[in-house]
C-alpha positions in Angstrom: -98.8 151.9 16.7 -98.7 154.1 13.6 -100.4 152.9 11.1 -99.2 151.4 7.6 -98.6 153.9 4.8 -100.4 153.2 1.6 -98.1 156.4 0.0 -94.9 156.5 1.4 -93.3 158.7 -1.3 -92.9 161.9 0.9 -91.3 160.2 3.8 -88.7 158.3 1.5 -87.9 161.7 -0.3 -87.5 163.2 3.1 -84.9 160.6 4.0 -83.3 161.1 0.5 -84.0 157.5 -0.7 -84.8 156.4 -4.2 -88.0 157.4 -5.4 -90.3 156.4 -8.8 -91.3 160.1 -9.1 -91.1 163.4 -7.0 -93.7 163.8 -3.9 -96.0 167.1 -4.2 -97.7 168.7 -1.4 -98.2 172.5 -1.4 -98.0 175.2 1.5 -101.3 176.5 2.6 -103.0 173.9 0.3 -106.0 173.8 2.6 -107.3 177.5 2.6 -109.7 180.4 1.1 -108.6 179.4 -2.7 -110.7 176.4 -2.4 -114.7 176.7 -2.4 -115.2 173.8 0.0 -112.8 175.4 2.5 -114.8 178.7 2.4 -118.0 176.8 3.4 -116.4 175.0 6.0 -114.9 178.2 7.4 -118.5 179.7 7.0 -119.9 176.8 8.8 -117.4 177.2 11.8 -118.1 181.0 12.0 -114.7 182.7 12.1 -110.7 181.5 11.5 -110.5 180.9 15.2 -113.3 179.0 15.6 -112.2 176.3 12.6 -108.9 176.1 13.8 -109.7 175.4 17.5 -112.3 173.0 16.1 -110.5 169.3 15.8 -113.7 168.3 13.6 -113.6 171.6 11.2 -109.5 171.1 11.2 -109.7 167.7 9.9 -112.5 168.3 7.4 -110.4 171.3 5.9 -106.8 169.3 6.4 -108.4 166.4 3.9 -110.2 169.0 1.3 -107.1 169.1 -0.8 -106.1 165.6 -0.3 -109.3 164.4 -1.8 -109.1 166.8 -4.7 -105.6 166.8 -5.8 -104.5 163.5 -4.8 -101.3 164.8 -2.9 -98.7 162.9 -1.1 -99.0 164.7 1.9 -101.4 166.2 4.6 -100.3 169.0 6.6 -102.3 170.0 9.9 -104.4 172.7 9.7 -103.6 175.5 12.6 -101.9 178.6 12.6 -98.3 179.4 13.7 -99.4 181.8 16.1 -101.2 179.5 18.9 -98.1 178.9 20.2 -98.1 182.6 21.8 -101.8 182.7 22.1 -101.2 179.8 24.7 -98.3 182.1 26.7 -101.5 184.6 27.1 -101.0 187.1 24.9 -104.6 187.1 23.4 -104.7 186.1 19.8 -107.7 187.5 17.8 -108.2 187.6 13.9 -109.7 191.2 13.0 -111.5 191.2 9.4 -109.3 192.6 7.0 -106.4 193.2 9.3 -104.7 189.9 10.2 -103.9 188.4 13.4 -103.5 190.4 16.3 -102.4 190.1 19.7 -104.4 191.6 22.5 -101.4 191.7 25.0 -98.0 192.1 22.6 -94.8 192.6 24.2 -94.2 196.1 24.9 -92.2 196.7 27.7 -89.6 195.0 29.8 -92.0 194.0 32.2 -94.1 192.0 29.8 -91.0 190.0 28.9 -90.1 189.0 32.1 -93.4 187.8 32.7 -93.8 185.9 29.8 -94.3 182.3 30.6 -93.7 179.2 28.4 -96.7 177.8 26.8 -99.5 176.0 28.6 -99.8 172.6 26.1 -103.2 172.0 27.8 -104.5 175.3 26.4 -103.1 173.7 23.0 -105.2 170.4 23.5 -107.2 171.1 20.6 -104.2 171.1 18.3 -102.9 167.6 19.5 -106.6 166.4 19.2 -107.1 167.8 15.8 -103.6 165.5 14.7 -105.2 162.6 16.3 -108.5 163.0 14.5 -106.9 163.6 10.6 -104.6 160.6 11.3 -107.7 158.3 12.0 -110.0 160.1 9.1 -106.7 159.3 7.2 -106.6 155.8 7.9 -109.0 152.9 6.5 -108.6 149.1 6.8 -105.2 149.7 9.1 -103.5 151.6 6.1 -103.0 155.5 6.4 -103.4 157.2 2.9 -100.9 159.6 2.9 -98.4 160.7 5.6 -99.4 164.0 8.2 -97.1 166.8 8.6 -97.2 168.9 12.0 -95.6 172.2 12.0 -94.9 175.6 14.3 -93.5 178.7 13.5 -89.7 179.3 14.2 -88.7 181.0 17.3 -87.5 184.2 15.6 -90.9 184.5 13.7 -92.9 184.1 16.4 -90.9 186.8 18.2 -91.7 189.1 15.8 -95.7 188.8 15.9 -95.0 188.8 19.8 -93.2 191.9 19.4 -95.3 194.2 17.2 -98.8 192.6 18.2 -99.2 191.5 14.6 -97.9 191.9 11.0 -95.9 194.6 10.2 -93.9 195.6 6.9 -90.8 196.1 8.5 -90.9 194.6 12.0 -89.0 197.8 13.0 -90.3 197.4 17.2 -88.6 193.8 17.0 -85.5 195.0 15.3 -85.2 198.0 17.9 -85.3 195.5 20.7 -82.7 193.4 19.1 -80.5 196.3 18.8 -80.9 198.0 22.0 -82.1 194.9 24.5 -80.5 191.9 23.2 -81.1 190.2 26.8 -85.0 190.6 25.8 -84.7 188.9 22.7 -82.9 186.3 23.8 -85.4 185.4 26.7 -88.2 185.6 24.3 -86.1 182.9 22.3 -85.5 180.7 24.7 -88.8 180.6 25.9 -90.4 180.1 22.4 -87.3 177.2 21.9 -88.7 175.4 25.0 -92.5 176.0 24.1 -92.1 175.0 20.5 -89.8 171.7 21.4 -92.8 170.7 23.5 -95.2 171.7 21.2 -93.8 169.5 18.3 -93.3 166.4 20.2 -96.8 166.6 21.6 -98.0 166.8 17.8 -95.3 163.5 16.8 -96.9 161.6 19.9 -100.3 162.5 18.4 -99.7 161.1 15.0 -97.8 163.7 13.2 -95.1 161.7 10.9 -92.8 164.8 10.0 -92.6 168.1 11.4 -91.9 171.5 9.8 -90.6 174.8 11.4 -91.7 177.7 9.2 -89.2 180.5 9.6 -91.0 183.4 7.6 -89.2 186.3 8.7 -85.9 185.2 9.5 -84.9 186.2 5.7 -85.1 190.2 7.5 -82.4 189.8 9.5 -78.5 190.6 8.8 -76.3 187.3 8.1 -74.9 187.1 11.8 -78.0 188.2 12.9 -79.9 185.2 11.4 -77.3 182.9 12.2 -77.4 183.8 16.0 -81.4 184.6 16.6 -82.9 182.7 14.0 -81.0 179.7 12.8 -79.2 178.7 16.3 -82.8 178.4 17.6 -83.9 176.6 15.0 -80.7 174.2 15.6 -81.7 173.7 19.3 -85.4 172.5 18.4 -84.0 170.1 16.3 -81.2 169.2 18.3 -83.6 168.6 21.6 -86.0 166.2 19.4 -83.5 164.3 17.4 -81.6 163.1 20.8 -84.6 161.4 21.9 -84.4 157.7 20.4 -88.5 158.1 20.2 -88.3 160.7 17.3 -85.2 159.2 15.2 -87.5 158.5 12.4 -89.0 161.5 12.4 -88.2 164.1 9.4 -87.8 167.6 10.1 -88.1 170.5 7.6 -86.9 173.7 8.0 -87.7 176.4 5.9 -86.7 180.1 6.0 -88.2 182.5 3.6 -85.5 184.3 2.1 -83.0 181.8 3.5 -80.9 181.2 0.1 -78.0 183.4 1.7 -77.3 181.1 4.0 -77.6 177.3 2.6 -74.7 176.2 3.7 -75.1 177.2 7.2 -78.6 175.6 7.0 -77.3 172.6 6.3 -75.6 172.3 9.6 -78.8 172.7 11.1 -79.8 168.8 11.6 -82.7 169.2 9.4 -83.6 166.2 7.1 -85.3 168.9 4.6 -84.1 171.9 3.8 -87.1 174.1 2.3 -86.5 176.8 -0.5 -88.4 179.7 -2.1 -88.2 181.1 -5.3 -85.2 183.3 -5.1 -82.9 180.1 -5.3 -82.6 177.9 -8.2 -83.3 174.1 -7.2 -80.1 173.1 -9.0 -78.0 175.4 -7.4 -79.5 174.7 -3.8 -79.0 171.0 -4.5 -75.3 171.6 -4.8 -74.7 174.1 -2.4 -76.3 171.7 0.4 -74.2 168.4 -1.1 -71.0 170.0 -1.2 -71.9 171.7 2.6 -73.1 168.4 4.6 -71.3 164.7 4.7 -75.2 163.9 5.1 -77.6 163.5 3.0 -80.1 166.7 2.9 -83.5 166.7 0.9 -84.5 170.1 -0.6 -88.2 170.8 -0.4 -89.7 173.9 -3.0 -90.1 176.1 -4.6 -92.0 177.3 -7.8 -93.5 181.2 -7.3 -96.9 180.9 -6.0 -98.0 183.7 -8.0 -97.2 181.2 -11.2 -100.7 179.7 -10.5 -102.5 182.5 -11.6 -100.7 182.2 -15.1 -102.3 180.6 -17.7 -102.3 176.2 -17.7 -99.6 175.9 -20.7 -97.4 178.4 -18.8 -97.8 176.4 -15.0 -96.9 173.7 -17.2 -94.1 174.8 -18.5 -92.3 176.4 -15.5 -93.0 172.5 -13.7 -90.8 171.5 -16.8 -88.1 173.7 -16.5 -87.7 173.2 -12.8 -87.4 169.4 -13.1 -85.2 170.3 -16.3 -82.9 172.5 -14.2 -82.9 170.0 -11.0 -82.0 167.0 -13.2 -78.7 168.4 -14.1 -77.2 169.0 -10.6 -73.9 167.9 -10.2 -74.3 165.5 -7.2 -71.9 163.0 -5.4 -74.0 159.8 -6.2 -77.7 159.4 -6.8 -80.0 160.9 -9.1 -80.5 164.4 -7.9 -84.1 164.5 -8.5 -84.2 162.2 -5.7 -84.5 163.7 -2.1 -86.8 166.4 -3.7 -90.2 167.3 -2.2 -92.0 169.5 -5.0 -93.7 172.5 -3.1 -94.2 176.4 -3.9 -92.0 178.7 -2.4 -94.6 179.8 0.0 -98.4 179.8 0.4 -100.8 179.4 -2.2 -102.6 182.5 -3.0 -106.2 183.1 -2.2 -107.0 184.1 -5.8 -105.6 181.0 -7.2 -107.9 179.0 -9.5 -108.2 175.9 -7.9 -108.4 174.1 -11.5 -104.7 175.4 -11.8 -103.3 173.5 -8.7 -104.8 170.7 -10.7 -102.5 171.3 -13.7 -99.5 172.3 -11.3 -100.1 168.4 -9.4 -100.6 166.4 -12.7 -97.2 168.1 -14.5 -95.2 167.5 -11.1 -96.3 163.8 -11.2 -95.8 163.8 -15.2 -92.2 165.8 -15.5 -91.0 164.2 -12.4 -91.4 160.4 -13.9 -89.9 161.5 -17.2 -87.1 163.0 -16.2 -86.1 160.4 -14.0 -86.6 157.9 -17.0 -84.4 159.8 -19.2 -81.8 159.8 -16.7 -81.4 155.7 -16.3 
């Protein structure tokens, strides 16, 4: 049985329930900007050794929770663990980022692609269980734990290119020349990701997030068919099991502001937003597009954390000021909002600026609620 939560703000916001303030967590909140993270990574020896050690993954997951008093923890891992468990051979070369030793370069490679071996991902599920235990004291868990995955399309981009890319030209060429091969990769990714997420939930994750980092590369019709449809299939499959009816799912497409009305039909409980769309406009668009309440998550530009504290404070105030004036049917437009950045924290962010940000979120989200009453 899951432990009772000391702080359930995040989960309440995921289900668009009334909250006394806006919960806050940050994408890439455990990372290189924190000196304690760098120390742990040095002990681990490499990024992969860090990610594949439940002990070290637990340590770095808790670091930002202990430092900043955030309202949710997120599993420390990487989106590319799933294709690694398909035999693609994930490596992290110094200064070059992730690479696959066996990318999907030919039709034969795609035809041989297996569904991910979940036993090879046991270290992820062990980390989830370890983090949940570490967050719990006297029968109460400090904050919820978020599990996550990359989207089927985003994983396909890396699997075909063999790593990162400026334009993912090989992937788009395959999309236009051999749609059948792209579809096979996506189908395998959907099957693998669905099982991967449910096993994270079984291990102790209380919310799940799908990171669609590269959906914004696509044309509108291709996004709907090759990015949104596979994500919707995953959400539908998970939610069809009564076991996961109280498990909120967050869907985040970077550059997805164009498709909010369509994303609102995905079945996700929360739609993540980057900094290219105003929260007020997003809230109103989603509210109009769906009969069911859907929460929003976002969306401050992470580069603002490189600015001075006064500017950070002012931008947070502007964000809540704008959202508080959204025209929605019933309730306070600030409810059903989870504060986050529009993407991950930069490694060059001064840690003290994150403290300024978190404090500003808590102050302004409380004060704007009070003024609305």
